[in-house]
C-alpha positions as CSV (number, residue, x, y, z in Angstrom):
1,X,65.3,42.6,86.4
2,X,68.6,44.8,85.8
3,X,71.8,44.8,87.8
4,X,75.0,46.7,87.6
5,X,78.2,47.0,89.6
6,X,80.9,49.5,89.7
7,X,83.7,50.9,92.0
8,X,84.1,54.4,93.0
9,X,87.2,55.9,94.6
10,X,87.0,58.6,97.3
11,X,89.8,60.6,98.9
12,X,89.8,61.3,102.7
13,X,91.8,63.8,104.5
14,X,92.5,61.7,107.8
15,X,90.5,60.4,110.5
16,X,86.7,61.3,110.5
17,X,83.6,60.8,108.6
18,X,83.2,61.7,105.0
19,X,79.7,62.2,103.5
20,X,79.4,60.2,100.3
21,X,75.6,60.3,99.9
22,X,75.6,62.8,97.0
23,X,78.2,60.9,95.0
24,X,76.4,57.6,95.4
25,X,73.1,59.1,94.7
26,X,74.5,60.6,91.4
27,X,75.8,57.1,90.5
28,X,72.5,55.4,91.5
29,X,70.5,58.0,89.2
30,X,72.7,56.9,86.1
31,X,71.7,53.3,86.7
32,X,68.0,53.9,85.9
33,X,66.7,51.6,88.5
34,X,63.6,52.8,90.2
35,X,62.9,50.0,92.5
36,X,65.4,47.5,94.1
37,X,68.4,47.0,96.4
38,X,71.6,49.0,96.6
39,X,74.8,47.5,98.2
40,X,78.2,49.3,98.9
41,X,81.3,47.5,100.2
42,X,84.4,49.3,101.4
43,X,87.5,47.4,100.2
44,X,89.8,48.3,103.0
45,X,90.3,47.0,106.6
46,X,91.0,50.4,108.4
47,X,88.0,52.3,107.3
48,X,84.4,51.6,107.2
49,X,80.8,52.6,106.0
50,X,78.2,54.0,108.2
51,X,74.7,55.4,107.9
52,X,74.7,58.5,110.2
53,X,73.0,61.8,111.0
54,X,73.8,64.4,108.4
55,X,72.2,67.5,110.0
56,X,74.3,68.2,113.0
57,X,78.2,67.7,112.3
58,X,78.7,67.3,116.1
59,X,77.1,63.7,115.7
60,X,80.0,62.7,113.6
61,X,82.6,64.3,115.7
62,X,81.1,62.6,119.0
63,X,81.1,59.3,117.2
64,X,84.7,59.6,116.2
65,X,85.7,60.9,119.6
66,X,84.0,58.1,121.3
67,X,85.5,55.3,119.2
68,X,89.0,57.0,119.9
69,X,88.5,56.7,123.6
70,X,87.1,53.2,123.2
71,X,90.0,52.1,121.1
72,X,93.0,54.3,122.0
73,X,96.3,54.5,120.2
74,X,99.6,53.2,121.8
75,X,97.9,50.2,123.5
76,X,100.8,48.2,124.8
77,X,98.8,44.9,124.0
78,X,98.7,45.5,120.3
79,X,101.3,43.6,118.3
80,X,100.4,45.1,114.9
81,X,102.4,48.3,115.1
82,X,104.5,48.4,112.1
83,X,102.4,50.9,110.2
84,X,102.2,53.3,113.2
85,X,100.3,53.7,116.4
86,X,96.9,54.4,114.8
87,X,96.8,51.1,112.4
88,X,95.7,48.5,114.8
89,X,93.1,50.7,116.5
90,X,91.9,51.6,112.9
91,X,91.4,47.9,112.2
92,X,89.5,47.4,115.5
93,X,87.4,50.4,114.9
94,X,86.6,49.0,111.4
95,X,85.7,45.7,112.9
96,X,83.2,47.4,115.4
97,X,81.5,49.3,112.6
98,X,80.7,47.8,109.3
99,X,82.3,47.3,105.8
100,X,79.1,47.0,103.9
101,X,75.6,48.7,103.7
102,X,72.6,47.8,101.9
103,X,69.6,50.1,101.2
104,X,66.3,49.9,99.3
105,X,65.8,51.9,96.3
106,X,62.4,53.4,96.1
107,X,61.5,55.7,93.2
108,X,65.0,55.9,92.1
109,X,66.4,57.0,95.4
110,X,68.0,55.6,98.5
111,X,65.4,55.0,101.2
112,X,67.1,57.0,103.8
113,X,65.6,58.8,106.6
114,X,65.4,62.6,106.7
115,X,68.5,63.0,108.7
116,X,70.5,60.1,107.3
117,X,73.5,60.3,105.1
118,X,76.0,57.6,104.0
119,X,79.7,58.0,105.3
120,X,83.0,56.7,104.8
121,X,84.4,56.4,108.3
122,X,88.2,56.9,107.9
123,X,90.0,55.5,110.9
124,X,93.6,56.3,109.9
125,X,95.1,59.7,110.9
126,X,96.6,60.5,107.4
127,X,94.9,60.9,104.1
128,X,93.8,57.7,102.1
129,X,92.2,56.8,98.9
130,X,89.4,54.5,99.5
131,X,87.5,52.4,97.1
132,X,83.9,51.4,97.2
133,X,82.5,48.5,95.3
134,X,78.9,49.2,94.3
135,X,76.0,46.9,93.3
136,X,72.4,47.6,92.5
137,X,69.7,45.2,91.4
138,X,66.1,46.0,90.5
139,X,63.7,47.3,87.9
């Protein structure tokens, strides 16, 4: 059994979904593991990781738009506002989604469905540098 860990940094351009499937697939290919389990964790509290449709960009737009309506900025009940009106909503949006994903590795590739991709979901309005901690174990 072999396992390896790493960290990769990704730049976001502000709120929205950023497809990182290709970059993570390249990293996985370098690990020479054919069968196993891959885990990625985002090391931030105002962004998240999601597996989402990668064929129609309207899906990502609608998902972001829905969460914006669900958790709007400038809510007078929020006390954590020192970093701007988008900060507390970003934390809530991250809590409603996920900070970690796990995927089976089959034949050296992620066992994703035909229309699935791995995304960083940036919940802040301005650009950020986001770090993913990666782990894969297998043979």
